[in-house]
C-alpha positions in Angstrom: -5.8 35.3 -12.2 -6.4 31.6 -13.1 -4.5 30.6 -10.1 -6.6 32.7 -7.8 -9.9 31.3 -9.3 -8.7 27.8 -8.4 -7.9 28.7 -5.0 -11.3 30.3 -4.5 -13.1 27.2 -5.9 -11.1 24.9 -3.8 -11.8 27.0 -0.8 -15.5 26.7 -1.4 -15.1 22.8 -1.7 -13.3 22.7 1.7 -16.0 24.8 3.3 -18.6 22.3 2.0 -16.6 19.5 3.7 -16.6 21.3 7.0 -20.3 21.9 6.9 -21.0 18.3 6.4 -18.8 17.5 9.3 -21.3 18.9 11.6 -23.6 15.9 11.2 -23.2 12.9 13.5 -20.8 10.2 12.4 -21.6 6.4 12.3 -20.0 4.2 14.8 -17.7 2.7 12.2 -16.1 6.2 11.3 -12.9 5.2 13.0 -10.3 2.3 12.7 -11.5 -1.1 13.8 -9.2 -4.0 13.9 -9.8 -7.8 13.6 -13.3 -7.1 11.9 -12.8 -8.3 8.2 -15.2 -6.9 5.7 -17.0 -9.6 3.8 -17.9 -9.6 0.1 -20.4 -12.2 -0.9 -20.7 -12.7 -4.6 -23.6 -14.7 -6.3 -23.1 -15.3 -9.9 -25.9 -15.6 -12.3 -25.7 -17.5 -15.7 -22.2 -18.4 -15.0 -20.1 -21.0 -16.6 -17.9 -23.8 -15.3 -14.7 -21.9 -15.7 -15.7 -18.5 -14.4 -13.4 -17.2 -11.5 -13.7 -14.5 -9.0 -10.8 -12.9 -7.1 -10.3 -10.0 -4.8 -7.5 -7.4 -4.5 -6.8 -4.4 -2.3 -3.9 -2.3 -1.3 -4.0 -1.9 2.5 -3.3 1.4 4.1 -1.7 0.0 7.4 1.0 -2.6 7.0 -0.4 -5.0 9.6 -3.6 -5.3 7.6 -1.4 -6.8 4.8 0.2 -9.3 7.4 -3.4 -10.3 8.5 -4.5 -11.1 5.0 -1.3 -12.7 3.9 -1.4 -11.3 0.4 -3.3 -8.7 -1.8 -4.7 -11.2 -4.2 -7.1 -13.7 -2.9 -8.6 -16.5 -5.1 -11.7 -18.0 -3.7 -14.0 -21.0 -4.5 -17.7 -21.3 -4.2 -19.4 -22.2 -1.0 -22.3 -24.7 -0.6 -24.8 -22.1 -1.8 -22.9 -21.5 -5.0 -21.5 -18.1 -3.8 -18.1 -16.7 -3.6 -17.1 -15.3 -0.2 -14.1 -13.0 0.1 -12.8 -11.5 3.3 -10.8 -8.2 3.2 -8.8 -7.4 6.3 -9.3 -3.6 6.1 -9.3 -1.6 9.3 -11.5 1.3 8.2 -14.0 1.8 5.4 -12.0 1.3 2.2 -12.2 0.8 -1.6 -11.1 -2.7 -2.7 -11.3 -4.4 -6.1 -13.3 -7.4 -7.3 -11.9 -9.2 -10.4 -14.2 -11.4 -12.6 -12.7 -13.9 -15.2 -9.4 -12.0 -14.7 -10.6 -9.2 -17.1 -12.3 -6.8 -14.9 -11.2 -5.0 -11.8 -14.4 -3.5 -10.3 -14.1 -0.9 -7.5 -16.0 -2.0 -4.4 -16.5 -0.1 -1.2 -16.5 -2.1 2.1 -16.9 -1.4 5.8 -15.1 -3.4 8.5 -17.4 -5.9 10.2 -20.0 -5.6 7.6 -21.2 -7.8 4.7 -21.9 -6.6 1.1 -23.9 -8.9 -1.2 -23.2 -8.7 -5.0 -25.1 -10.4 -7.8 -23.6 -10.5 -11.1 -25.0 -11.7 -14.4 -22.0 -13.6 -16.2 -23.7 -14.3 -19.4 -21.8 -11.3 -20.9 -18.5 -10.6 -19.2 -17.8 -7.7 -21.6 -20.6 -5.6 -19.9 -20.3 -6.5 -16.0 -20.8 -2.9 -15.1 -24.5 -3.1 -16.4 -25.0 -6.5 -14.9 -24.1 -6.0 -11.3 -26.4 -5.5 -8.3 -25.7 -4.7 -4.7 -27.5 -5.4 -1.4 -26.3 -4.2 2.1 -25.4 -1.2 4.1 -23.1 0.3 1.5 -25.1 -0.6 -1.5 -26.0 3.1 -2.5 -22.1 3.9 -2.2 -21.2 1.1 -4.5 -23.9 2.0 -7.1 -22.0 5.3 -7.3 -18.6 3.5 -7.5 -19.9 1.4 -10.5 -21.6 4.5 -12.1 -18.3 6.5 -11.9 -16.3 3.6 -13.3 -18.6 3.3 -16.4 -18.6 7.0 -17.2 -15.1 8.2 -16.3 -13.2 5.0 -16.5 -9.9 6.3 -15.0 -9.8 6.8 -11.1 -9.1 10.3 -9.8 -5.9 9.1 -8.3 -4.6 7.7 -11.6 -5.4 11.0 -13.3 -3.4 12.8 -10.7 -0.5 10.2 -11.0 -0.5 10.5 -14.7 0.1 14.3 -14.5 2.9 13.9 -12.1 4.6 11.5 -14.4 4.3 13.9 -17.2 7.1 15.9 -15.4 5.2 19.3 -15.6 6.6 22.5 -13.9 5.4 22.7 -10.4 2.8 25.4 -10.8 1.7 24.1 -14.2 1.1 20.7 -12.5 -0.8 22.2 -9.6 -3.2 24.2 -12.0 -3.7 21.0 -13.8 -4.5 19.0 -10.7 -6.8 21.9 -9.6 -8.8 21.5 -12.9 -9.5 17.8 -12.6 -10.3 18.3 -8.7 -13.2 20.6 -9.7 -14.2 18.3 -12.4 -14.1 15.3 -10.1 -16.0 17.2 -7.4 -18.7 18.4 -9.8 -19.4 14.8 -11.0 -19.7 13.6 -7.5 -21.8 16.5 -6.4 -24.2 16.1 -9.4 -24.5 12.5 -8.7 -25.4 13.1 -5.0 -28.1 15.6 -5.9 -29.9 12.9 -7.7 -29.2 9.8 -5.5 -28.6 11.4 -2.0 -25.6 9.5 -0.6 -25.0 9.0 3.0 -23.7 12.3 4.7 -20.7 10.6 6.2 -19.8 9.3 3.0 -20.1 12.7 1.2 -17.6 13.9 3.7 -15.2 10.9 3.2 -15.3 10.9 -0.6 -14.6 14.8 -0.7 -11.7 14.3 1.8 -10.3 11.6 -0.5 -10.5 14.0 -3.5 -9.0 17.1 -1.8 -6.1 15.2 0.1 -5.5 12.8 -2.9 -4.9 16.1 -5.0 -2.8 17.6 -2.2 -0.8 14.4 -1.8 0.3 14.6 -5.6 1.3 18.3 -5.2 3.4 17.8 -2.3 4.9 14.6 -3.8 5.8 16.5 -6.9 7.5 19.2 -4.9 9.4 16.6 -2.8 10.6 14.8 -6.0 11.8 18.2 -7.4 13.8 18.7 -4.1 15.3 15.4 -4.3 16.6 16.1 -7.9 17.6 19.7 -7.1 19.2 19.5 -3.6 20.1 22.9 -2.2 17.9 24.9 -4.6 15.0 26.9 -3.4 11.4 26.0 -4.3 9.4 28.6 -5.9 7.7 30.9 -3.4 4.2 29.9 -4.7 4.9 26.1 -4.4 3.3 25.5 -1.1 0.4 28.0 -1.5 -2.0 25.3 -1.9 -1.4 24.2 1.7 -3.1 27.6 2.9 -6.5 25.9 2.0 -5.9 22.5 3.5 -6.8 21.6 7.1 -3.8 19.9 8.5 -5.3 18.6 11.7 -8.6 17.3 10.4 -10.7 14.9 12.6 -13.3 14.8 9.8 -10.8 13.1 7.5 -10.0 10.5 10.0 -10.8 7.5 7.8 -9.3 8.9 4.7 -6.0 7.0 3.7 -5.3 10.0 1.1 -5.3 12.3 4.1 -2.4 10.5 5.9 -0.5 10.0 2.5 -0.8 14.0 2.2 0.6 14.6 5.7 3.5 12.1 5.1 4.6 14.0 2.1 3.7 17.5 3.5 5.7 16.9 6.8 8.7 16.1 4.5 8.7 19.8 3.6 10.2 20.4 7.1 13.1 17.9 6.7 16.4 19.4 6.3 18.2 19.2 3.0 21.1 17.4 4.6 18.9 14.4 5.0 18.3 14.1 1.3 22.1 14.1 0.8 22.6 11.1 2.9 23.1 7.4 2.0 19.9 5.4 2.1 20.8 3.4 5.2 21.5 6.7 7.1 18.5 8.5 5.8 16.0 5.9 6.9 17.2 6.0 10.4 16.4 9.8 10.6 13.3 10.4 8.5 10.7 8.3 10.4 11.6 9.6 13.9 11.6 13.2 12.5 8.2 12.8 11.0 6.9 11.5 14.4 8.4 14.6 16.0 6.6 16.8 13.3 3.3 14.9 14.1 3.7 15.7 17.8 3.8 19.5 17.1 1.0 19.6 14.4 -1.5 16.7 15.1 -3.7 15.7 18.0 -6.3 13.2 19.1 -7.2 10.2 17.1 -5.8 11.7 13.8 -2.4 11.8 15.5 -2.7 8.1 16.7 -3.5 7.0 13.3 -0.7 8.9 11.5 1.8 7.6 14.0 0.5 4.0 13.6 1.0 4.5 9.7 4.6 5.8 10.2 5.7 3.5 12.7 4.4 0.4 10.9 5.6 1.4 7.4 8.8 3.1 8.1 10.0 1.8 11.4 8.9 -1.7 11.9 8.9 -2.7 8.1 12.5 -1.4 7.7 13.8 -3.4 10.6 14.3 -0.7 13.1 12.8 -2.8 15.9 14.4 -0.9 18.9 13.2 2.4 17.7 9.7 0.8 17.3 9.9 -0.7 20.9 10.9 2.7 22.2 8.0 4.6 20.6 5.5 1.9 21.6 6.6 2.2 25.2 6.3 6.0 24.8 2.9 5.9 23.4 1.7 3.4 26.2 2.6 6.2 28.8 0.8 8.9 26.9 -2.5 7.4 25.8 -5.7 6.2 27.4 -7.0 4.4 24.3 -4.4 1.8 23.6 -5.9 0.2 20.5 -3.3 1.6 18.1 -0.5 0.9 20.5 -1.8 -2.7 20.8 -2.0 -3.0 17.1 1.5 -1.8 16.5 2.8 -4.2 19.4 1.1 -7.0 17.8 2.6 -6.3 14.3 6.1 -5.8 16.0 5.9 -9.1 17.9 4.8 -10.9 14.7 7.8 -9.5 12.9 10.2 -10.6 15.8 8.9 -14.2 15.9 11.6 -14.8 13.0 14.8 -13.8 14.9 18.4 -14.0 14.1 19.6 -17.4 14.6 16.2 -19.2 14.1 16.0 -21.9 11.4 15.0 -20.5 8.2 11.5 -21.6 7.2 11.4 -24.5 4.8 10.4 -24.2 1.0 10.0 -26.6 -1.9 9.5 -24.6 -5.2 9.8 -25.0 -8.9 12.6 -23.3 -10.9 12.4 -22.1 -14.3 13.5 -25.4 -15.7 10.7 -27.2 -14.0 12.9 -28.8 -11.4 11.8 -28.5 -7.7 14.4 -26.9 -5.3 14.2 -27.1 -1.5 15.9 -24.8 1.1 18.1 -27.7 2.2 19.7 -27.9 -1.2 21.5 -24.7 -0.5 23.3 -25.9 2.8 26.7 -24.7 3.1 26.0 -21.5 0.9 25.1 -18.0 2.1 21.6 -17.1 0.7 20.0 -14.0 0.1 16.3 -14.6 -0.6 14.5 -12.0 -2.7 10.7 -12.1 -2.5 9.3 -10.1 -5.4 6.5 -10.0 -8.1 6.4 -8.7 -11.8 5.1 -5.2 -11.7 6.7 -4.2 -8.3 8.6 -1.0 -9.1 10.7 -1.3 -6.0 11.7 -4.9 -7.0 12.5 -3.8 -10.5 14.7 -1.0 -9.3 16.9 -3.4 -7.3 17.6 -5.8 -10.4 20.8 -4.0 -11.6 22.2 -4.2 -8.1 21.2 -7.9 -7.7 23.1 -8.7 -10.9 26.2 -6.9 -9.7 25.9 -8.8 -6.4 25.6 -12.3 -8.4 28.8 -11.3 -10.4 30.7 -10.2 -7.3 30.1 -13.6 -5.5 30.0 -15.9 -8.6 33.0 -17.9 -7.3 31.9 -18.0 -3.7 29.5 -20.2 -1.7 26.6 -17.5 -2.2 23.2 -17.7 -3.9 20.8 -15.2 -4.8 17.4 -17.0 -4.6 14.5 -15.1 -6.3 11.0 -16.2 -5.2 8.1 -14.9 -7.3 4.7 -14.2 -5.9 1.4 -12.9 -7.3 1.9 -14.2 -10.9 0.9 -17.0 -13.2 3.8 -19.4 -14.1 3.7 -18.1 -17.7 3.9 -14.4 -16.8 6.7 -15.2 -14.3 8.7 -17.1 -17.0 8.3 -14.1 -19.4 9.3 -11.6 -16.8 12.5 -13.2 -15.7 13.4 -13.6 -19.3 12.6 -10.0 -20.2 14.4 -8.4 -17.3 17.3 -11.0 -17.5 16.9 -11.7 -13.8 20.2 -13.2 -12.4 20.4 -15.8 -9.7 18.2 -18.9 -8.9 14.5 -18.2 -9.9 11.7 -19.9 -8.1 8.0 -19.8 -8.5 5.5 -19.9 -5.5 1.9 -21.1 -6.3 -1.0 -19.8 -4.2 -0.4 -22.3 -1.2 3.3 -21.5 -1.0 2.7 -17.8 -1.3 0.4 -17.9 1.8 2.8 -20.1 3.7 5.9 -18.1 2.8 4.4 -14.7 3.5 3.2 -16.0 6.8 6.4 -17.7 8.0 8.9 -15.1 6.6 6.6 -12.2 8.0 6.4 -10.5 4.6 4.6 -7.1 4.4 6.3 -5.3 1.6 8.2 -5.8 -1.5 11.0 -6.5 -2.2 11.4 -8.4 1.0 15.0 -9.8 1.6 16.0 -12.6 4.0 19.8 -13.2 4.6 20.6 -16.8 5.6 23.9 -18.3 6.8 25.7 -21.5 5.7 23.9 -23.5 8.3 20.4 -22.4 7.1 19.8 -20.1 10.0 18.4 -16.6 9.7 20.9 -13.9 9.9 18.6 -11.0 9.2 15.0 -11.0 7.9 15.2 -7.4 6.9 19.0 -6.9 5.8 20.1 -4.0 3.7 19.1 -4.1 0.2 21.6 -4.9 -2.8 21.5 -1.2 -3.6 22.0 -0.4 0.0 25.2 -2.4 1.0 24.2 -5.9 1.7 27.3 -7.3 0.2 29.3 -6.3 3.4 27.2 -8.7 5.6 27.5 -11.4 2.9 31.4 -11.1 3.0 31.1 -11.4 6.7 29.1 -14.6 6.6 31.3 -16.0 3.9 34.4 -15.6 6.1 32.8 -17.6 8.9 
């Protein structure tokens, strides 16, 4: 009975989304490339040591490449203002950090500027001392109001439930419950403040598809741990109330994350039994086939761009990427997404096998400076990582085995840390007992190395031969069999 109640309520919410979609959409209700969003921060009553920085997690991988890194520290301009450019390609939530103690949610639109004034006389109460001016000011007033009252984001609430390892249907009921609470809070605020119609539709899509993503992700995680077992018959019932091909969710990143996880429903169990290297060659092309059968229009363009950039180009499947780009050129009239992918692929391919590895000169954990040329005559595996990166931490035991296996050979694992203070880096490598050569990249070196090594995800590995030339800028990971290639290079 309880389950039917939730299904009824969620259905009503979805109907309200569809009714909102009948209104005209603004011109920026699409993906726009090469139009950064600008945040201009004017501090009031600030001290000499106040600092402002911006952070965001881009939806499309090329956005990350364009911005070089997710953390951007800035200095004041001639007017005493901080100017931050976020290379987002659709209206998105980003974050603003003040004095390294607050991460304020900010909503920005590509090609637009948002002006923010903050009274810094009391950093402990910034939510009360922030004011907005610009096209999205009413939206940002909501973001700050929600943060002040609810603290935790809806996405984090769902993630915490998934981490609790609840049974599938119990988890889905729990997510339905907080979905209704979140939607009630949003609708109550809107009744008082009257937010833009397009944003109402956008935010409801973010909530609905954010919830659906976590449900689908939980099912997929269960399947990976229980290969061959059948999922409960009611496991996918929530999808009956979800619009799969939804033009009105075009700019919602949560929508595409949901599609990615939902489409994995149609993958054969045999794929999940394969080794990682085999699996990644199959999953992305299969997801694109499913996209062809279930999606259409611009939604399909965006989803395919997401999959090709993140799971084809980023994983080094360059020939597969080329074939898909050629295929899309023949099929499409609007080539902006194809051009976007082609630019990303070409950027990746500028660091080809045989090219001289880009130079670096970085401090190690003994405060000595180390250059790339110091390793000439050795095979190198560069590991670009940062503390808090889950994928990076998962590779550490395999990296340790790699160092031990080749300890008497001309081989070095060189760990280059980004996005950290020197103090936190030193604490992290000691805590996790990180093997190999440990180097620290400051802000300037971060930007340079991310650009020259074409880094867009972490951990990022680069395999270099004895002469200092690139062997592969996307080799297999330590957990995936890179040792075979190292042996080949050592034998030469």
